[in-house]
C-alpha positions in Angstrom: 1.8 -33.7 0.2 3.3 -30.2 0.7 2.3 -26.8 2.2 2.5 -23.3 0.7 5.5 -22.6 2.9 7.3 -25.7 1.6 6.4 -24.9 -2.0 7.8 -21.3 -1.6 11.0 -22.7 -0.2 11.4 -25.3 -3.0 10.7 -22.8 -5.8 13.3 -20.4 -4.4 14.1 -16.8 -5.4 14.0 -15.8 -9.1 12.5 -13.6 -11.8 9.1 -13.5 -10.2 10.4 -12.1 -7.0 12.4 -9.4 -8.8 9.3 -8.4 -10.8 7.0 -8.4 -7.7 9.6 -6.4 -5.7 9.9 -3.7 -8.4 6.1 -3.4 -8.9 5.2 -3.5 -5.2 8.2 -1.4 -4.2 7.1 1.2 -6.6 4.0 1.7 -4.6 6.3 3.2 -2.0 7.1 5.9 -4.6 3.5 6.7 -5.2 2.7 6.7 -1.5 5.6 8.9 -0.5 4.7 11.4 -3.2 1.1 11.7 -2.0 2.1 12.0 1.7 5.0 14.4 1.2 3.0 16.5 -1.3 1.4 18.5 1.6 4.8 19.7 2.8 5.6 21.4 -0.6 2.0 22.6 -1.3 1.1 24.0 2.1 3.1 27.3 1.7 1.2 28.0 -1.6 -2.3 27.3 -0.4 -1.6 29.4 2.7 -1.0 32.4 0.5 -3.8 31.6 -2.0 -6.5 31.1 0.6 -5.0 33.3 3.4 -4.8 30.5 5.9 -3.8 30.6 9.5 -1.2 28.2 11.0 -3.8 25.9 12.5 -5.6 25.6 9.1 -2.4 24.6 7.3 -1.6 22.1 10.0 -5.2 20.7 9.8 -4.5 19.6 6.2 -1.8 17.2 7.3 -3.8 16.1 10.3 -6.8 15.1 8.1 -4.6 13.2 5.7 -3.4 11.0 8.5 -6.9 10.8 10.0 -8.2 9.4 6.7 -5.2 7.1 6.7 -6.0 5.8 10.2 -9.7 5.3 9.7 -9.5 3.6 6.3 -6.6 1.4 7.2 -8.9 -0.3 9.7 -11.7 -0.6 7.2 -9.6 -1.7 4.3 -7.7 -4.2 6.4 -11.0 -5.9 7.4 -12.1 -5.9 3.8 -8.8 -7.3 2.6 -9.2 -10.2 5.0 -12.7 -10.8 3.7 -12.3 -10.3 -0.1 -8.6 -10.7 -0.7 -5.4 -8.5 -0.8 -5.4 -8.0 -4.6 -8.9 -6.5 -4.9 -8.4 -4.1 -2.0 -5.0 -3.1 -3.3 -6.4 -2.3 -6.7 -9.4 -0.4 -5.1 -7.0 1.6 -3.0 -5.0 2.7 -6.0 -8.1 3.7 -8.0 -9.4 5.5 -4.9 -6.2 7.4 -4.2 -5.6 8.4 -7.8 -9.2 9.6 -8.3 -9.3 11.8 -5.2 -5.7 13.1 -5.8 -6.7 14.3 -9.2 -9.9 15.9 -7.8 -7.7 17.7 -5.2 -6.0 19.7 -8.0 -9.4 21.2 -8.9 -10.4 22.0 -5.3 -12.3 25.4 -5.4 -11.8 26.1 -1.7 -9.8 25.2 1.4 -12.7 23.1 2.9 -12.8 21.0 -0.3 -9.0 20.7 -0.3 -9.0 19.3 3.2 -11.8 16.8 2.5 -10.2 15.5 -0.7 -6.8 15.1 0.8 -8.3 13.1 3.7 -9.9 10.9 1.0 -6.4 10.5 -0.6 -5.0 9.5 2.8 -7.7 6.9 3.0 -6.9 5.5 -0.4 -3.1 5.4 0.4 -3.8 3.4 3.6 -5.1 0.5 1.5 -1.6 -0.1 0.0 0.2 1.2 3.0 -1.0 0.0 6.3 2.1 1.1 8.3 5.0 -0.1 6.1 6.8 -2.9 7.9 3.7 -4.0 9.9 0.3 -4.6 8.5 0.3 -3.3 5.0 -1.6 -5.0 2.2 1.7 -4.8 0.3 3.5 -6.7 3.1 0.6 -9.2 3.2 1.1 -10.0 -0.4 4.9 -9.7 -0.8 5.9 -11.4 2.4 4.5 -14.6 0.8 7.3 -14.5 -1.8 10.0 -11.8 -1.3 12.8 -12.3 1.2 14.2 -8.8 0.5 11.1 -6.8 1.4 12.9 -4.5 3.7 14.8 -3.0 0.7 11.5 -1.4 -0.3 12.4 1.5 2.0 14.5 2.8 -0.8 11.4 3.4 -2.9 9.9 5.6 -0.2 13.1 7.7 -0.2 13.0 7.9 -4.0 9.4 9.1 -3.9 10.2 11.8 -1.3 13.1 13.1 -3.2 11.1 13.1 -6.5 8.2 15.1 -5.2 10.6 17.7 -3.6 12.5 17.9 -6.9 9.3 18.3 -8.9 8.0 21.0 -6.6 11.1 23.1 -7.0 10.4 23.2 -10.8 6.6 23.0 -11.1 5.5 25.2 -8.2 7.2 28.4 -9.4 6.2 27.9 -13.1 2.8 26.2 -13.6 1.6 26.1 -10.0 0.7 23.6 -7.2 -2.4 22.3 -9.0 -0.3 20.8 -11.8 2.2 19.4 -9.2 -0.7 17.4 -7.7 -1.7 16.1 -11.1 1.9 15.1 -11.9 2.2 13.4 -8.5 -0.8 11.2 -9.3 0.9 9.8 -12.4 2.9 7.0 -10.6 -0.2 5.7 -8.9 -2.1 5.6 -12.3 0.8 3.8 -14.0 0.8 1.2 -11.3 -2.8 0.4 -11.9 -1.8 -0.7 -15.4 0.6 -3.4 -14.2 -1.8 -5.0 -11.7 -2.5 -8.0 -14.0 1.1 -9.1 -13.2 0.4 -9.2 -9.4 -1.2 -12.5 -8.1 -3.4 -12.9 -5.1 -1.5 -14.1 -2.1 -1.3 -18.0 -2.0 -1.5 -17.9 1.7 -4.7 -15.8 1.6 -6.2 -18.3 -0.8 -5.3 -21.2 1.4 -6.7 -19.5 4.5 -10.1 -19.2 2.7 -10.0 -22.8 1.4 -9.3 -21.9 -2.2 -6.6 -24.5 -2.8 -6.9 -24.4 -6.6 -6.2 -20.7 -6.8 -3.2 -21.0 -4.4 -1.8 -23.9 -6.5 -2.2 -21.9 -9.7 -0.3 -19.0 -8.1 2.5 -21.3 -7.0 2.7 -22.9 -10.4 3.0 -19.5 -12.0 5.8 -18.5 -9.7 7.6 -21.8 -10.4 7.3 -21.3 -14.2 8.6 -17.7 -14.1 11.5 -18.8 -11.9 12.3 -21.8 -14.1 11.9 -24.0 -11.0 10.1 -27.2 -10.2 7.1 -27.5 -7.9 7.4 -29.9 -5.0 6.1 -33.4 -5.6 2.8 -34.4 -4.2 -0.5 -32.6 -3.6 -1.0 -29.2 -1.9 -2.6 -29.9 1.4 -3.2 -27.2 4.0 -6.3 -26.7 6.1 -8.3 -23.5 5.8 -8.2 -21.3 8.9 -11.5 -21.3 10.7 -10.5 -18.2 12.6 -8.2 -15.6 11.1 -7.4 -13.1 13.7 -9.5 -10.4 15.4 -8.8 -7.0 16.9 -9.3 -8.3 20.4 -6.4 -10.7 19.9 -4.1 -7.6 20.1 -5.2 -7.0 23.7 -5.1 -10.7 24.7 -2.8 -11.1 27.8 -0.4 -13.1 25.7 0.2 -10.3 23.2 -0.9 -7.1 25.0 2.6 -6.1 26.1 4.0 -6.5 22.6 1.0 -4.6 21.2 1.6 -1.6 23.5 5.3 -1.6 22.6 4.6 -1.5 18.9 1.9 1.2 19.2 4.2 3.4 21.3 7.1 2.9 18.8 5.0 3.9 15.8 
Protein backbone atom coordinates (compact mmCIF):
# COMPACT_ATOMS: atom_id res chain seq x y z
CA UNK A 1 0.00 0.00 0.00
CA UNK A 2 0.97 3.65 -0.31
CA UNK A 3 -0.32 7.04 0.82
CA UNK A 4 -0.86 10.27 -1.14
CA UNK A 5 2.34 11.71 0.31
CA UNK A 6 4.34 8.66 -0.79
CA UNK A 7 2.79 8.80 -4.25
CA UNK A 8 3.67 12.50 -4.64
CA UNK A 9 7.26 11.80 -3.58
CA UNK A 10 7.55 8.86 -5.99
CA UNK A 11 6.11 10.74 -8.97
CA UNK A 12 8.45 13.66 -8.43
CA UNK A 13 8.59 17.06 -10.11
CA UNK A 14 7.72 17.40 -13.80
CA UNK A 15 5.52 18.94 -16.50
CA UNK A 16 2.40 18.82 -14.36
CA UNK A 17 3.97 20.94 -11.64
CA UNK A 18 5.20 23.52 -14.12
CA UNK A 19 1.74 23.78 -15.71
CA UNK A 20 0.02 24.06 -12.32
CA UNK A 21 2.56 26.60 -11.11
CA UNK A 22 1.99 28.83 -14.15
CA UNK A 23 -1.81 28.59 -14.00
CA UNK A 24 -2.17 29.01 -10.27
CA UNK A 25 0.63 31.57 -10.11
CA UNK A 26 -1.23 33.62 -12.68
CA UNK A 27 -4.06 33.98 -10.20
CA UNK A 28 -1.65 36.23 -8.33
CA UNK A 29 -1.58 38.53 -11.36
CA UNK A 30 -5.38 38.77 -11.41
CA UNK A 31 -5.54 39.24 -7.65
CA UNK A 32 -2.89 41.96 -7.56
CA UNK A 33 -4.56 43.86 -10.39
CA UNK A 34 -7.93 43.85 -8.62
CA UNK A 35 -6.48 44.88 -5.25
CA UNK A 36 -4.08 47.53 -6.60
CA UNK A 37 -6.72 48.91 -8.94
CA UNK A 38 -8.16 51.12 -6.20
CA UNK A 39 -4.88 52.97 -5.82
CA UNK A 40 -4.87 54.12 -9.45
CA UNK A 41 -8.62 54.75 -9.72
CA UNK A 42 -9.21 56.63 -6.46
CA UNK A 43 -7.88 60.02 -7.65
CA UNK A 44 -10.27 59.91 -10.62
CA UNK A 45 -13.43 58.94 -8.75
CA UNK A 46 -12.58 61.58 -6.15
CA UNK A 47 -12.86 64.23 -8.85
CA UNK A 48 -15.83 62.70 -10.66
CA UNK A 49 -17.99 62.34 -7.56
CA UNK A 50 -16.46 65.15 -5.47
CA UNK A 51 -15.44 62.83 -2.65
CA UNK A 52 -13.88 63.69 0.68
CA UNK A 53 -10.77 61.93 2.00
CA UNK A 54 -12.71 59.54 4.23
CA UNK A 55 -14.93 58.51 1.32
CA UNK A 56 -11.92 57.65 -0.82
CA UNK A 57 -10.40 55.69 2.06
CA UNK A 58 -13.68 53.83 2.63
CA UNK A 59 -13.40 52.22 -0.81
CA UNK A 60 -10.19 50.43 0.13
CA UNK A 61 -11.55 49.58 3.56
CA UNK A 62 -14.64 47.94 2.11
CA UNK A 63 -12.59 45.92 -0.40
CA UNK A 64 -10.66 44.34 2.45
CA UNK A 65 -13.78 44.04 4.58
CA UNK A 66 -15.33 41.94 1.83
CA UNK A 67 -12.07 40.04 1.58
CA UNK A 68 -12.10 39.28 5.31
CA UNK A 69 -15.73 38.20 5.59
CA UNK A 70 -15.83 36.04 2.47
CA UNK A 71 -12.48 34.39 3.16
CA UNK A 72 -14.08 32.81 6.23
CA UNK A 73 -17.23 31.78 4.38
CA UNK A 74 -15.45 30.45 1.29
CA UNK A 75 -12.87 28.68 3.44
CA UNK A 76 -15.64 26.74 5.19
CA UNK A 77 -17.31 25.97 1.85
CA UNK A 78 -14.01 24.78 0.38
CA UNK A 79 -13.63 22.31 3.23
CA UNK A 80 -17.14 21.07 2.59
CA UNK A 81 -17.41 21.02 -1.20
CA UNK A 82 -13.81 20.99 -2.41
CA UNK A 83 -11.09 23.46 -3.41
CA UNK A 84 -11.74 23.31 -7.15
CA UNK A 85 -15.42 24.28 -7.00
CA UNK A 86 -14.84 27.21 -4.67
CA UNK A 87 -11.86 28.44 -6.65
CA UNK A 88 -13.92 28.44 -9.85
CA UNK A 89 -16.82 30.14 -8.06
CA UNK A 90 -14.53 32.84 -6.69
CA UNK A 91 -13.15 33.66 -10.16
CA UNK A 92 -16.63 33.88 -11.67
CA UNK A 93 -17.76 36.02 -8.73
CA UNK A 94 -14.79 38.41 -8.86
CA UNK A 95 -14.91 38.81 -12.66
CA UNK A 96 -18.66 39.44 -12.63
CA UNK A 97 -18.60 42.13 -9.96
CA UNK A 98 -15.44 43.69 -11.34
CA UNK A 99 -17.13 44.24 -14.69
CA UNK A 100 -20.22 45.60 -12.95
CA UNK A 101 -18.02 48.11 -11.11
CA UNK A 102 -17.10 49.73 -14.41
CA UNK A 103 -20.78 50.64 -14.86
CA UNK A 104 -21.28 51.97 -11.30
CA UNK A 105 -23.64 54.97 -11.55
CA UNK A 106 -22.72 56.40 -8.14
CA UNK A 107 -20.21 56.29 -5.33
CA UNK A 108 -22.40 54.05 -3.14
CA UNK A 109 -22.71 51.47 -5.90
CA UNK A 110 -18.97 51.65 -6.54
CA UNK A 111 -18.16 50.92 -2.89
CA UNK A 112 -20.63 48.03 -2.71
CA UNK A 113 -19.42 46.40 -5.94
CA UNK A 114 -15.75 46.67 -4.99
CA UNK A 115 -16.54 45.04 -1.65
CA UNK A 116 -18.08 42.17 -3.62
CA UNK A 117 -14.93 41.98 -5.75
CA UNK A 118 -12.86 41.73 -2.57
CA UNK A 119 -15.10 38.88 -1.47
CA UNK A 120 -14.55 37.03 -4.73
CA UNK A 121 -10.79 37.56 -4.67
CA UNK A 122 -10.64 36.10 -1.15
CA UNK A 123 -11.73 32.72 -2.50
CA UNK A 124 -8.52 32.33 -4.50
CA UNK A 125 -6.45 34.34 -2.12
CA UNK A 126 -6.96 33.62 1.55
CA UNK A 127 -3.85 35.34 2.73
CA UNK A 128 -1.13 34.24 0.28
CA UNK A 129 1.29 32.04 2.14
CA UNK A 130 -1.17 30.85 4.79
CA UNK A 131 -4.68 29.56 4.11
CA UNK A 132 -5.42 30.30 0.48
CA UNK A 133 -7.40 27.93 -1.64
CA UNK A 134 -4.50 28.17 -4.09
CA UNK A 135 -2.06 27.02 -1.43
CA UNK A 136 -4.45 24.25 -0.40
CA UNK A 137 -4.39 22.97 -3.98
CA UNK A 138 -0.83 23.65 -5.06
CA UNK A 139 0.92 22.60 -1.88
CA UNK A 140 -0.16 19.06 -2.68
CA UNK A 141 2.12 19.07 -5.70
CA UNK A 142 4.37 22.09 -6.12
CA UNK A 143 7.63 22.44 -4.13
CA UNK A 144 8.31 25.91 -5.52
CA UNK A 145 5.10 27.57 -4.38
CA UNK A 146 6.91 30.50 -2.80
CA UNK A 147 8.04 31.66 -6.26
CA UNK A 148 4.42 32.65 -6.85
CA UNK A 149 5.21 36.00 -5.22
CA UNK A 150 6.69 37.02 -8.57
CA UNK A 151 3.21 36.90 -10.11
CA UNK A 152 1.82 39.34 -7.54
CA UNK A 153 4.61 41.78 -8.37
CA UNK A 154 3.92 41.36 -12.09
CA UNK A 155 0.22 42.10 -11.58
CA UNK A 156 0.99 45.21 -9.53
CA UNK A 157 3.37 46.56 -12.16
CA UNK A 158 0.93 45.72 -14.94
CA UNK A 159 -2.03 47.61 -13.46
CA UNK A 160 0.14 50.67 -12.79
CA UNK A 161 1.48 50.58 -16.34
CA UNK A 162 -2.01 50.20 -17.79
CA UNK A 163 -3.34 53.04 -15.65
CA UNK A 164 -0.71 55.42 -16.97
CA UNK A 165 -1.96 54.77 -20.50
CA UNK A 166 -5.69 54.05 -20.08
CA UNK A 167 -6.74 56.58 -17.44
CA UNK A 168 -5.72 59.73 -19.38
CA UNK A 169 -7.21 58.43 -22.66
CA UNK A 170 -10.35 56.29 -22.37
CA UNK A 171 -10.92 56.60 -18.62
CA UNK A 172 -11.01 54.58 -15.41
CA UNK A 173 -14.08 52.57 -16.36
CA UNK A 174 -12.20 50.98 -19.24
CA UNK A 175 -9.23 50.36 -16.96
CA UNK A 176 -11.47 48.27 -14.69
CA UNK A 177 -12.78 46.31 -17.68
CA UNK A 178 -9.28 45.62 -18.94
CA UNK A 179 -8.13 44.62 -15.44
CA UNK A 180 -10.83 41.94 -15.31
CA UNK A 181 -9.51 40.18 -18.44
CA UNK A 182 -6.81 38.05 -16.67
CA UNK A 183 -9.42 36.65 -14.28
CA UNK A 184 -11.74 35.80 -17.18
CA UNK A 185 -8.95 34.09 -19.12
CA UNK A 186 -8.05 31.97 -16.11
CA UNK A 187 -11.60 30.63 -15.96
CA UNK A 188 -11.00 29.10 -19.41
CA UNK A 189 -8.07 26.96 -18.20
CA UNK A 190 -9.79 25.55 -15.13
CA UNK A 191 -10.29 22.17 -16.79
CA UNK A 192 -6.54 21.62 -16.48
CA UNK A 193 -6.63 22.04 -12.70
CA UNK A 194 -7.43 18.90 -10.69
CA UNK A 195 -9.07 18.72 -7.31
CA UNK A 196 -6.59 18.26 -4.48
CA UNK A 197 -5.79 14.57 -3.94
CA UNK A 198 -5.38 15.27 -0.24
CA UNK A 199 -8.83 16.83 -0.10
CA UNK A 200 -10.38 13.82 -1.83
CA UNK A 201 -8.64 11.47 0.58
CA UNK A 202 -9.84 13.51 3.56
CA UNK A 203 -13.43 13.01 2.39
CA UNK A 204 -12.96 9.31 1.68
CA UNK A 205 -13.02 9.68 -2.12
CA UNK A 206 -10.09 7.35 -2.79
CA UNK A 207 -10.99 6.77 -6.45
CA UNK A 208 -10.85 10.49 -7.28
CA UNK A 209 -7.56 10.91 -5.41
CA UNK A 210 -6.06 7.96 -7.29
CA UNK A 211 -7.26 9.36 -10.64
CA UNK A 212 -5.55 12.68 -9.89
CA UNK A 213 -2.29 10.99 -8.93
CA UNK A 214 -2.37 8.84 -12.07
CA UNK A 215 -2.93 11.95 -14.19
CA UNK A 216 0.08 13.64 -12.59
CA UNK A 217 2.24 10.57 -13.13
CA UNK A 218 1.20 10.37 -16.80
CA UNK A 219 2.01 14.03 -17.47
CA UNK A 220 5.35 13.74 -15.70
CA UNK A 221 6.23 10.50 -17.49
CA UNK A 222 6.69 8.81 -14.11
CA UNK A 223 5.46 5.58 -12.57
CA UNK A 224 2.98 5.30 -9.74
CA UNK A 225 4.08 3.50 -6.56
CA UNK A 226 3.30 -0.19 -6.46
CA UNK A 227 0.35 -1.33 -4.39
CA UNK A 228 -3.03 0.13 -3.45
CA UNK A 229 -3.76 3.67 -2.27
CA UNK A 230 -4.71 3.35 1.37
CA UNK A 231 -5.30 6.34 3.60
CA UNK A 232 -8.10 6.74 6.13
CA UNK A 233 -10.55 9.60 5.73
CA UNK A 234 -10.31 12.27 8.40
CA UNK A 235 -13.26 12.13 10.75
CA UNK A 236 -12.49 15.63 12.00
CA UNK A 237 -10.91 18.20 9.70
CA UNK A 238 -10.05 21.24 11.77
CA UNK A 239 -12.24 23.87 13.36
CA UNK A 240 -11.84 27.52 14.22
CA UNK A 241 -11.62 26.75 17.93
CA UNK A 242 -8.48 24.72 17.21
CA UNK A 243 -6.71 28.04 16.60
CA UNK A 244 -7.33 29.12 20.19
CA UNK A 245 -6.49 25.74 21.70
CA UNK A 246 -3.77 26.15 24.38
CA UNK A 247 -1.41 24.10 22.23
CA UNK A 248 -1.62 26.52 19.28
CA UNK A 249 -2.86 29.78 20.78
CA UNK A 250 0.54 31.45 21.04
CA UNK A 251 1.38 30.61 17.42
CA UNK A 252 -2.05 31.82 16.31
CA UNK A 253 -1.56 35.19 18.01
CA UNK A 254 1.90 35.60 16.52
CA UNK A 255 0.65 34.92 13.00
CA UNK A 256 -2.33 37.27 13.41
CA UNK A 257 -0.10 40.07 14.67
CA UNK A 258 2.44 39.59 11.87
CA UNK A 259 -0.25 39.71 9.19
